[in-house]
C-alpha positions in Angstrom: 23.2 84.5 55.8 26.6 86.3 56.1 28.3 87.0 59.4 29.7 90.4 59.8 32.9 90.6 61.9 33.2 94.0 63.9 36.8 95.2 64.0 38.4 94.9 67.3 39.3 98.2 68.9 43.0 98.9 69.6 42.1 99.3 73.3 40.4 96.1 73.5 42.9 93.4 74.9 43.3 90.5 72.5 41.9 87.2 73.4 44.7 84.7 74.7 45.6 82.1 72.1 45.2 78.4 72.8 49.0 78.0 73.1 49.3 80.8 75.7 46.6 79.2 77.8 48.4 75.9 77.7 51.7 77.5 78.7 49.8 79.2 81.5 48.1 75.9 82.7 51.6 74.1 82.6 53.3 76.8 84.7 54.2 75.5 88.2 52.5 77.1 91.2 53.5 77.6 94.7 51.7 76.3 97.7 49.5 79.5 97.9 48.4 79.0 94.2 50.7 81.7 92.9 52.7 81.0 89.7 56.3 80.2 90.1 58.9 80.4 87.2 61.4 77.5 86.8 64.3 80.0 87.8 62.8 80.6 91.2 64.2 78.1 93.8 61.9 76.4 96.2 62.3 76.8 100.1 64.1 73.6 100.3 66.5 74.4 97.6 67.2 77.9 99.2 67.9 76.5 102.5 70.2 73.8 100.9 72.1 76.7 99.1 72.5 78.6 102.3 73.7 75.5 104.1 76.3 74.8 101.5 77.5 78.5 101.7 77.9 78.2 105.5 79.8 74.9 105.2 82.1 76.3 102.7 82.6 79.5 104.6 83.5 77.4 107.7 86.0 75.3 105.8 87.7 78.6 104.3 87.8 81.0 107.4 87.8 78.3 110.1 91.6 77.7 110.2 92.2 81.5 110.3 89.7 82.0 113.1 91.3 79.1 115.0 94.7 80.7 114.6 93.5 84.1 115.8 91.9 82.4 118.8 95.0 80.6 119.7 97.1 83.9 119.2 95.0 85.6 121.9 95.2 82.8 124.5 97.2 83.5 127.5 100.1 81.3 129.0 97.8 79.8 131.8 95.3 78.3 129.1 96.2 74.8 128.0 96.2 74.7 124.1 96.9 71.0 124.1 93.7 69.8 125.9 91.5 67.2 124.2 88.5 69.6 124.3 90.2 73.1 123.5 87.8 76.1 123.8 87.3 78.4 120.7 87.1 81.7 122.8 90.1 82.5 124.9 89.3 82.7 128.7 91.7 85.5 129.2 92.3 87.1 125.9 95.7 89.0 125.6 97.8 90.7 122.9 101.0 89.8 124.7 101.9 87.0 122.2 102.2 89.6 119.4 104.7 91.5 121.6 106.6 88.3 122.2 107.1 87.5 118.6 109.0 90.8 118.1 111.2 89.7 121.1 111.9 86.3 119.5 112.6 87.4 115.9 112.8 90.8 114.2 109.5 90.5 112.8 109.2 94.3 111.7 112.3 94.0 109.7 111.3 90.8 108.1 107.9 92.5 107.3 109.6 95.5 105.8 111.8 93.2 103.6 108.5 91.6 102.4 107.0 94.9 101.7 110.0 95.9 99.6 109.8 92.8 97.5 106.0 93.0 97.1 106.3 96.7 96.0 109.0 96.0 93.4 107.0 93.0 92.1 103.7 95.0 91.9 105.5 97.9 90.1 107.1 95.5 87.6 103.8 93.7 86.9 101.7 96.7 86.6 104.0 98.6 84.3 105.6 95.8 82.3 102.4 93.6 82.0 100.4 96.7 80.9 102.8 97.6 78.2 103.3 94.3 76.9 99.7 93.3 77.0 98.7 96.5 75.1 101.5 95.9 72.5 100.1 92.3 71.8 96.5 93.3 71.7 96.7 96.7 69.9 99.9 97.3 68.0 100.7 95.3 64.7 104.3 94.1 64.3 106.1 91.3 62.8 106.4 88.2 65.1 103.4 89.2 67.3 102.0 85.6 67.0 105.3 84.1 67.7 105.7 86.2 70.8 102.3 85.3 72.0 103.0 81.7 71.5 106.2 81.9 73.7 104.3 83.5 76.3 101.8 80.7 76.3 104.7 78.2 76.2 106.1 79.5 79.4 102.9 78.7 81.2 103.4 74.9 80.7 106.6 74.7 82.7 106.1 74.7 86.5 108.2 77.2 88.6 110.3 74.3 90.1 111.7 73.4 86.6 113.3 76.8 86.1 114.2 77.6 89.7 117.9 76.3 89.1 118.4 78.6 86.0 116.8 81.4 87.8 119.2 81.3 90.6 122.2 80.8 88.3 121.0 84.0 86.6 120.7 86.0 89.6 124.0 84.9 90.9 125.5 85.9 87.6 124.0 89.4 87.9 125.6 89.7 91.4 122.0 89.9 93.0 122.5 86.7 95.2 121.6 87.4 98.9 119.7 90.7 98.0 116.2 91.7 98.0 116.3 92.7 94.4 117.3 89.2 93.5 114.2 87.9 95.3 112.0 90.3 93.5 113.5 90.1 90.1 111.9 86.7 88.7 108.4 87.9 89.9 108.6 91.3 88.5 106.9 90.3 85.2 104.6 87.3 85.2 103.7 85.7 81.8 100.1 84.9 83.1 99.5 88.7 83.9 100.6 89.8 80.5 98.0 87.4 78.9 95.5 88.8 81.3 96.3 92.3 80.3 96.2 91.5 76.6 92.8 89.8 77.0 91.5 93.0 78.9 92.8 95.4 76.3 91.5 93.2 73.3 88.1 93.4 75.0 88.0 97.3 74.4 86.2 98.1 71.1 88.8 98.8 68.5 86.6 101.7 67.3 87.7 103.8 70.1 91.3 103.4 69.0 90.5 104.3 65.4 88.5 107.4 66.5 91.4 108.6 68.6 93.9 107.8 65.7 91.7 109.9 63.5 91.8 112.7 66.1 95.7 112.5 66.0 96.3 110.7 69.2 99.6 108.7 69.4 100.1 105.3 70.9 100.8 106.6 74.5 97.8 108.9 74.5 95.6 106.0 73.2 97.2 103.8 76.0 96.6 106.5 78.9 93.1 107.9 77.8 91.5 104.9 76.2 93.2 101.6 77.3 93.9 102.1 81.1 90.5 103.5 82.2 89.0 100.3 80.8 91.2 97.8 82.3 91.4 99.1 85.9 89.5 96.0 87.0 92.1 93.7 85.7 94.9 95.9 87.0 93.4 95.5 90.6 93.3 91.7 90.1 97.0 91.7 89.0 97.9 93.8 92.0 96.1 91.7 94.6 97.4 88.3 93.3 101.0 89.7 92.7 101.0 91.0 96.4 99.8 87.5 97.6 102.4 85.7 95.6 105.3 87.9 96.7 104.3 88.1 100.4 103.7 84.3 100.8 106.6 83.2 98.8 108.8 80.9 100.9 111.0 78.6 98.7 112.7 81.4 96.5 113.6 83.7 99.2 114.9 80.7 101.2 117.3 79.8 98.2 118.6 83.3 97.3 119.0 84.8 100.7 121.7 83.9 103.3 121.9 86.9 105.6 119.2 86.5 108.4 118.7 90.2 108.5 117.5 90.1 104.8 115.0 87.3 105.3 111.3 87.9 104.3 108.5 87.5 106.8 107.6 84.0 105.6 111.2 82.8 105.9 111.8 84.6 109.2 108.8 82.9 110.9 110.4 79.5 110.8 112.5 80.7 113.8 109.4 80.6 115.9 109.3 76.8 115.7 112.4 76.0 117.7 114.5 72.9 117.7 113.8 72.0 121.4 110.6 73.9 122.2 107.7 75.6 120.3 105.0 77.9 121.5 102.0 77.4 119.3 100.8 80.8 120.7 103.7 82.6 119.2 103.5 80.7 116.0 99.7 81.5 115.7 100.5 85.1 116.5 103.2 85.3 113.8 100.8 83.6 111.3 98.3 86.3 112.0 101.0 89.0 111.5 101.8 87.6 108.2 98.0 87.2 107.2 96.8 90.6 108.2 98.5 92.8 105.4 96.9 90.4 102.8 93.4 91.2 104.2 94.3 94.9 104.2 95.4 94.9 100.5 92.5 92.8 99.4 90.0 95.1 101.3 91.5 98.2 99.6 91.8 96.8 96.0 88.5 94.8 95.8 86.6 98.1 95.9 88.4 99.3 92.9 88.1 95.9 91.3 84.3 95.9 91.2 84.3 99.7 90.3 86.7 99.0 87.3 84.4 96.1 86.1 81.5 98.5 86.1 83.2 101.3 84.4 84.8 98.9 81.9 81.6 98.9 79.8 81.6 101.4 77.1 78.7 103.8 77.4 77.1 105.3 74.3 
């Protein structure tokens, strides 16, 4: 007797195979019997992750919050007590005004802004041009130039600081803000970052623009730069932080106290015979707040540039 198989209708769901049944049986289930994938953390794992994040957050921003609290404490509060209070009993902004009375803090801040602007301009312009040339242009010695850039990253900054000072003094830029900003105007690491960003842009876009008659500058402006705005934001943020927080190089180059940058000028708050921790904390917060502002402004463009960096079809 022959068994006749009826063809299965397309609308009829296929019977699950034996392997699919075994995989479904082996899938872990939660407390309520619902299936849970391997990538879904349990309640204990989630709690441990949040606990670790809170611990890291306290370690990172804890010192800044403590400095902020100390800068707001009045003269009647004892900051040397064995059980200090985190919140000020009588918060006041008078310590910030006293900082300006002890040192010309706004002059020092202006000097730091000038140095930071020169460094940012040099890195954005110079590193963009150098990175685009290394990533897109074909010329003799390109690999040699790239190797020299990589070789400079091996040497720490302290090794070349003497030769840098001799060069700056030979150019007549000693004891000037230009001499402070000159060594940081183009960073080799930023050049390599821009080269990597330009290399990630599909070469077909440049080839299509070349067919349409676009020259090098047009390809850089209309194709390259719109796709590397995220990397430019990263360079701006870290260049500003490096120029603003630099202490050793301005201390070596500058001799006139009126030309000191903010980080160098804040050392006068720690006197030889007396030191007010409230004023030191207030000066620290004055130097720290511009970094927060710059990062808050540029981080939005950073994430926006990363999203727009993808080539859409």
